[in-house]
N, C-alpha and C positions, 0 to 999 in steps of 0.2 A: 869382441865388442858386443856389449849388450845395450839395448835401448828400451827405456820405459816411456810410454806415451800416456799423457793425461791432459785434461782440459782444465785450465785455471784462469783466474781473472788477472788483469794488469793492475799494478799498484805502484806508488811512488817508492823509490829506494830509500832505505834508512841506513843509519850508521852500521858499518860492516862489523864492528866489534860486538855490538849488541846482537847482531845476527848470529855470529859464531857461538856466543853464549847460549842463545835460545835453542839453536839447532842441536848442539851437543847435549844440552841439559835435558832435552825432551825426547831423545831417541827411544827410550824405553817407555816413557809416559804415553807415547803415541799409540801404544797397544791398548789404551783405555778410553779412547775417544775418537770421534769422527772429525775430519778437517773440512772446513769450508774451502771454496775455490781460492779465496784470498790467502788462507793459511797454507794451502798446498803450494801456491806459487812462492810464498815466503820461504817455505821449507826447501824447495828445490833450488832456489837461488842461494840459500845458505849452504847447502851441500856442495854446490859448484864452487863456492868461495873457499870452503874448507879443503876440498880435494881438487884443486885446479889442474893437477897433473894427470889425474886419472878419471876426470869426468867433464862433461860439457852439457850445458843447457841451451837449447835453441828452439825457435818456433818454426813450425811448418805451415803456418797460416792461421785462419780464424774460423771459429764455429759460426753457425747461423746466428748466434746471439752476439757475435763480435768478440768472443773471448779467444785468447791466444791458445793455440794447440801446441803444447810444448813437448819436446822430446828430451829425455834425460839420458845421456850416453855415458856408459862406463867402459873404459878401455885403457890400455897402457899407452895408447897414442890417440887421444880423442880427436875426432874430426878427420882422421886419416884412414883410408881404405888400404889395408895391408894385403898384398897379393898372397893368396893361399890361406889366409886366416878367415874362417867363417864368421858370420855375424848373426846375432840372435835378437829377436824383438818380442818383448812382452807388452801386451796392451790390456789395460784395465780401464773401466769407466767409458767403454765405447758408447754406452748409454748412461745418462746422468744418474740413474738409480742403481748402478752396480757398485755399491759403496764398499763392500768387503774386499773385493779384488783390488780396488784402488788403494785402500789402506795397507794391504799386505805388500803391494809393490813398493810403497813408500818405506816400509820397514825393511824389505829386501834390499833396497838401495843402501840404506844405512848399514845393513849387515855385510854386504859385499865390500863397501868402501872401507869401513872400519876394520874388517877382517884383513883386507889387502894391506893396509898400513901396518897393522900389528905383525903380520907374517913377514912383510918386507923388512922390518927391523931385524929379523933373524935371517935375512938373506934368502928367503924362500919366496919365489915368484908364484903367487896364486892367480895371476891374471889368466883368464880363459876367454878367448874371443870366440864368439858363437856365430853359427851360420845365419844367413838372411832368412830366418824362419819366423813365421807370424804365429804367436800364441796368445789367445784371448783368455784372460783370467776371470772366470766366473766361479765363485767358490760356494756361495750359499744359496739355497732355495728361498730363503727369507730375505727380502730386499733390505730391511733395516734391523738386523738382529741387535740385541743389547750391546752397547759399547764394551761392557764387561766381558763379552764373549770373544772379542778380537784376539786376545792373547791365546785363547784356545784354538782359534782358527789358524793363527801363525804357527803354533806348536804342531798342529796336525798337518800343515801343508808346507812347512819350511823345507824339509828334505825332498819332497816331491818337486817343488819349484826349482831347487838346485839340480836334482837328478835330471829333470827334463832338459835343462840347459846343457848338461853334460852329454846328452844324446846327440848334440850337434856334431860331435866328433866321431860319430858312428855312421857307416854307410859308404858312400862313394864320393870322392872329390877329385879335382884335377884341373888341368888347363887345356884350353883349345887355342892352338896357334896355327899360323899358315906355314908354308914350306920354308919361309925365311925366319921363322921363330918370332914373328910379330903376333901379339895377342889379338884374338878375334872377339870383339865386344858384341854381345847380343846373339851369339850362336845358341842353338837350341840343343839341349841334352834330353834324350828320351830313353828311359829305362822301359823296355818293351813289356816286361812282366808287371810293371808298377803303374803305368798309365801317365801320370802327371808329367808335363814337360817343364823343365826349368831352363833359364837362360844364363849365359855367362856375364860376368861383371866387366868393367872397363879393362881390367888386366887379363881378361880371358879365363878367369878362374870361376869354378862352379862347385856346388855342393848338393848332394842328393841323398837324404836319409832313406835307407831301406833296411829291412830286416835281413838277417843272415840268409844266404842262398846263392844261386848261380843266375846271372842275368846277362841279357844281351843289351848293350848300351850303345846308342848311336849319337854322333855329333853331326849337326846340320847347320849350315850357314848359307846365306844367299850368295850364289855364284861359285860355291865350292862343292866338290864331290863329298857325299855322305860317307862317313867312316863308322863302322860297327865293330865292337870288341866284345868278347866273352869275359865276364868278370865274376870272380868268386869273392863273396863278402863273408868273413868269419865273425863269430860272436864277439861283441865288444870291441871291434876293430873298425878302422876306416881304411878303405882300399883306394889307392891313388891310381886314376886312369887318365892319362894325358892323350890328346889327339893332335895330330898335325894334318890339317886339311889342305888339299891341292886344288887350285883354281882350274876349272875347265877340263878336268880329266875325270872320266868315269861318269857315273849317273849323277846328274845334278837334280836334287830334290826341289820341287817347287816350294818357294818360301812364302808362307802365309804371314804377312806382317801383323795380322790381328791376333795371332796366338801368343 
């Protein structure tokens, strides 16, 4: 599952068929101009109409200016968290003047959706669900480069944008469950040599990107004994490490709710 987040304006819905025509017709022309907030919303709604089975557009709230904060999701099962499948998130236009990253994510959405449909016609499943990783797209040191340069930015960064998503399948992943095989939501996973702590999702699944090496990985949850395992991660691979925690036996690690 991949999610693209941007800020756009609300507007009145118009005829769906005109929408389809405009969105399909302008996918390549988008590389030659900047979009207003109104146009961005128009495009995102159009994409969700054309590809309803592999995309979803929804709002997560409003900006300080009252504009919708939209998320555009691409997945083989939009709106569904699938246990064991990581999720990936690109964010552009965190600030209103980060225009190049915003335009490239719009083109990336076109590229992924149209590519998926073309390949699926040949019975090849290109869907890749990506881990819950946050990636902010800031491409250019110039705030408003010439619109004619957008195609060049896309050509320079397309492979990198896709390659970065593919890295979500490299590192460590797994499930944390109790002794009865019930998933533990909110358990903390610590890779001792890497520092950052991640938490499990509702199904007890987690993902932790790391470079190849040998690691000590601990799973911790409130009221459970901590479990630690030694893990070897090879180049270009993901290593699955599952934990089964036991209540009230062994050392109970104090659980900091703020972490």
